[in-house]
N, C-alpha and C positions, 0 to 999 in steps of 0.2 A: 489695632492700629498697625499700619505698615510704615517702615522706614524706606522712603522712596528717593531715588536720585534721578535727576534729569540732566543729561550730559549733552551740551550743545556747543557749537563752535563760535557763537558770538552773542553778546548780551542784548543787542538790538532785537534779534529774533525772539529771544525769550520774553522780553517785555511786550513786544507788539504782536506776537503770534501765540504765545503759550500762557498768557496771563489767566485766561479763563480756566484752563486745565489746572494750573497751580492753585488757584483759589478754590476750585471745587474739590481737589484732593485734600487741601487743608481743612475745609469745612466739613469733610467726611471723617475727620479725626486722624488723618495721616500726617507724618512728619516729612517735609519735602526739603531736599538739598539740591541746589542748582550748581553743577560743576561747569564752569565757563571761563574763558580768558578774561582777565581784568579789563574793565571798561567803565565809562561814565554811567553805565546802566546798573551798576551794583546796588546803589541805594534804592532804585525803583524795584528791583527784584526783591530786595529785603522788605520793602513796603508791602509786597504781596503776602508776606508771612513766611517766606522761604529763607533758609540759610544759604549763604553764597560762599562757595569755595572756588578760588581762582587757580587756573592752571595754564601754562604756556602751551599754545597749540598753533601751528602754522597751517593755514588753509592750503598751501601749495606743496609741491613735491620737495621735501627737505628731510633726507634720511637722518641727519644728525639730530634735528629737532624731534623727529619721530621716536628715536631711541630714548631720548630724554623723557618724552611723553610716556612711553611704555613703563619705565621705571617709576615715574611719579604716579601713574595710575595703579600700579601694583601696590605701592605703599598705601595709597588712598583707600582702595577697596578692601584691603586687608584690615585697615584700621576702623573703617566706618561701619562695616557689617550691614549692608543694605539688604532689604527684602526684595525690592524691585528696582531694576535699573532701566531707564528709558533713554536709549541713545538716539540722537538726531544728527543727520548729515554724515558724510562718508567716513571720516577718520574716527569719530565716536562709534559709528556702527561697526567698524572693523576692529580697532584696538580696544575700545570699551567692552565689546562683546566677549572677545577672547580672554582678556585679562579678568574681567568680572566672573566669568565662568570658572576659571581656575582659582579664583579667590572665594568661591562658594556663594555668590549671589544667587538667591533662590529662583528668581524669575527675571528674564532679560527680554526686553522688547525693543524693536528698532523702527525708526521712521525713514522711509525712502520718499522724500518729497520732490520727486522728479528724478529721472535718470541722469539728466544734466550732462556733465563733462564726459563721463565714461562712455556714453554711446554717441557722442558727437563725432564729426569727421576728424580723423587724425591729421596733425600738422607736422609731418616729418617722422623720421625713424625713432627719435627719442620719445616723442609724444606717443607713438604707437606702442613702444615697449612699456612706457609708464602705465598706459591704460591696461595692457595685458597683466602687468603685475597687480594693479589695483583690482581687476576682475578676479584674479586668482585669490587674492587676500579676502575679497568679499565672499567668494564661494566657500572658502575655508571657515571664515568667521560665522557665517550664517548657520553652520551646523550646530552652533552652541547657543543660539537664541531660541526663545519660545514662540514668539510671534513677530511678524514683520508687517508694518502698516504701510500700504501703498495708497496714493491719493487718486490714482486712476487705474483702470483695468489693463490698459496697454502696457504700463510699466510692470505691473504684476505678472502679466503673461510673458513679457520678455525675460524677466528674472527667472521665472519658472522654466521657460523653454531652454534657457542657457544653463539650466541646472545650478543656478546660484542659490535659489530658495526652493524648498519643498512646498508644493501647492497647499498642503495641509497647514503649513505655518503662516500662510498669507491671509491678510485681512485688507479689504478695500473699503476705506472710509474717505469719501471725496472731500478733500480740503481739510484745513485746520479750523474752518469756520470763521465767521465774522460777527462782531458785536453789532447787531442790528439796532440796538438802542443808541449807541454812540454814533454810528454811521446812519443817521436819520436826518434827511434834509430839513425836516420841521424843527430839529434841535440845533441847527447850525446858526451861529452868530453872523449875521450878514456884514456887520462891521469888520469882523476878522477876514471875511472873504474879500471885502473891498480893500483891505490892507494889502493882501497879496496881489490883487489886480493893480494896485498902485505901484508895488515893487516891480512888477513886470511891465509897467507902462501900458496896460490894457485899458482901453476906454470903456465906459459903462455899456455901450451898445455893441461892442466887439464880440463876435463869436469866438469860442475857444475850443480847440481840440487838444486834449491832454494825453501825454504818455509819461508814465512813471515806472522806472526800473531801479532795482537796488544796485546794479552794476552797469557801467558803461561798456557793454560788449556787443559785438556785431550781431550775434545770434538772437538778441532780443528785438531786432528789427530797427535798430538805430538809423541805418542808412536809408531804409525804405521810408521811415517817417520823415526824414529830412527831404527826401525826393518828393514825397507827397506835398510837403510845404512849398517846394519849388514849383510843382505842377500848378498849385493854386496861385502862386505869385505870377507865373507866366500868363495865366488867364485873367489876372486882375480880379480874382475872387476874394471877397473880404472875409478873412478868418485869421486868427492867431494860432500858431502851433507851438505848444509849450512842452519842452522835454525836461524832466527832472531825472538825472542819472549821475550819481556820484562816480568819479573816476577811481578805478581800482588798479593800482600799479602792480605789474607782474602777471596780469592775466594774459594768456596766450591769444585770446580772441578779443582783447581790449581795443577800444577805439580811443585814439589820442584826442584830448580836448582841442588840439589845434585843428582838428577836422572841421570845427565850427567857426574858426576864425576866418575873417575875410569873406564870409558868406554874403552873397548878394540877395539873400532872402530876408527882406525886412519884416516878414511875417513870422519868422522863426526865432524862438527864445529858448536859450539853454541855461539851466540852473544846475550847478554842479554839487551843491551841498545837500546833506540829509535834511529832511523836513520833518520836524516832530509833529506838527499839527496838519498832517497830510489830508485829513478830512476837510479842512477849510480850503485847501488847494483843489481837491477833487470837486468840491461844491461849486467852484467858479466855472467849471467846464460845462460845455454843452454836449460834448462827446468824449468818451474815454476810449483809447485804443491801445492795443498791444500787438503789433505785427510780428510776434516772436516765432522763430523756428527752433528755439532752444527746447530741450526736453524738460518741460515744466511739469510740476505736480498739478496743482490748480493755482494759478497766479493770484496772490493775495490782493493785489491792487484792483483786479477786476471784480473780486468779491466786494471790496469796499465801495467801488463805484456802483455796482449793482444795488447795494444796500442804500446808497445815496441817490437812487432813482436816476441813474445815468444810462443812456444807450451805450452799447458796447460794440466796437468793431475789433475783431481779432482773427487770428488765423485758424484754419481748419486743421490744426495740428494737435498732437498729444498734450493734454492738460488744458490748453486754451479753449478748445472746443466744448469743454464741460460747462463753460459759463454762458454759452449762447445757444438759444433755439433760433435758428436762422429765420429772420422775418418776424420774430416775436418780440425779442428784447434787443435785437441788434443784427449785425451781419457777420458772416464768416467769409473770409477771403483766402486765397491761396498764399502760401508762404512766399516771401521774396517778390511780391507783386505790388510795387509802389503805385502803379497806375490804377490797379483794382482798389487799393486802399483809398486813393484820392477820389475815385469815382463814387465809392460808397459814402465817403464823408460828404461829398457834394449832394448825393441823394438825400441824406438825412438833414443836412442844413437847409435844404430847399423846402422841407416839409415840417412845419411846426407841429402838425398832427402826429407825424411819425416820431418826432423827438419826444413829445409828451407821452404817447402810447408806449413806445419802447421803454422809456424811463420808468413808467408805472409797472410795466411787466418785469423789469429788472428787479425792482423792489420786492415784488411778489415772489420771484424765484429765490431771492436771497433769504427771505424769511422761511419759505417752505423747505428749501434744500440745503442751505448753508449756514443756518443760525449756529453760532458757537455753542449755545446751550445744548442743542441736539448732538453736535459733534462731540462735545465733551462727555456727554452721557454714554455715547457709543464707545469712546476710547476707554473710559473707566470699566465698562462691562466687557468689551471684547478683547482688550489688551491686558488690562490689569486684573481682570476677573473680580472687579468691585461692582456689585450691583445694588439695586434698591437704594440709590443715592439721589437725594433731591438736590439738583444743581442750583446755584445761586441765580437770582434774577439779574 
């Protein structure tokens, strides 16, 4: 039995993206502790069978908070004596790796689920300096880990080419996987779907294009999605554009919710709250899109949509393009191209045959390439060196 710690920066991600991994680790006889900031998800994590330890962690640049974090991590790792530490996201990858190494943790692995902020365009001198410091810390910390999990080859290659990670330490496992049983259109309660249609004021016969992101930031393609809605409105084409995107205060690339106020697009609907039953919201859509130019790993919402038999329209950019075979289960468009996005949406909505065929093909791809059962087995074998494990159904 191994004593394993999973260190993440928020409870939502643990519950929605790491549940399968935690359950499989525990069923294989391992003890699992989740180190995470306190949130309403503590009970759900404990219900998976894991122990929860809370720690204060700021997602943004905050030197005082980071110093506090370093001292707390040192005391924690010295006390708990873990065999394996799995860090996820930037600060856990940097601080968790360095401190755990000096505290004697036997095996340390990291997840880079998209290059994200560090390789985005710098916004001013302070932002540029911050990124240089972060890259330097990343380069130093990765010397002390055993394996680094990347979700696409481009991110792995960039980290290797910039001498942040040694190629021998890198592992490419595409995505964290999706629960293809939960995200199955045949298991969806249509009454729950109709509840959401009612909340949004969407009529039974209205076509729906859905975009879901965890944060309201420009690089996710927020502006392009709204412009595509306006394109449809101007041409009097019948379709509802639904955006679900919680506002994140303090983000340098954030979009102010006021951006949507006073909009003359009657076909555009913005929902700013987290949605727990996102599978029911996705189920009401005819098309799911993510016109992102952010450095994604492999976007979770697109995997969920694929598993729910939805056609996908996304950008031909790192991470996003992993989810689409162009002309097979959806369309790839150029980043920052709202007209191209609108045109492909129109092409799909005008063909019931394409909607059905692309949807079926999305489901096939999700099961074949992105099943969380398959992903979990790879993680256990390639990162944790735990093999011959029968994963849960």
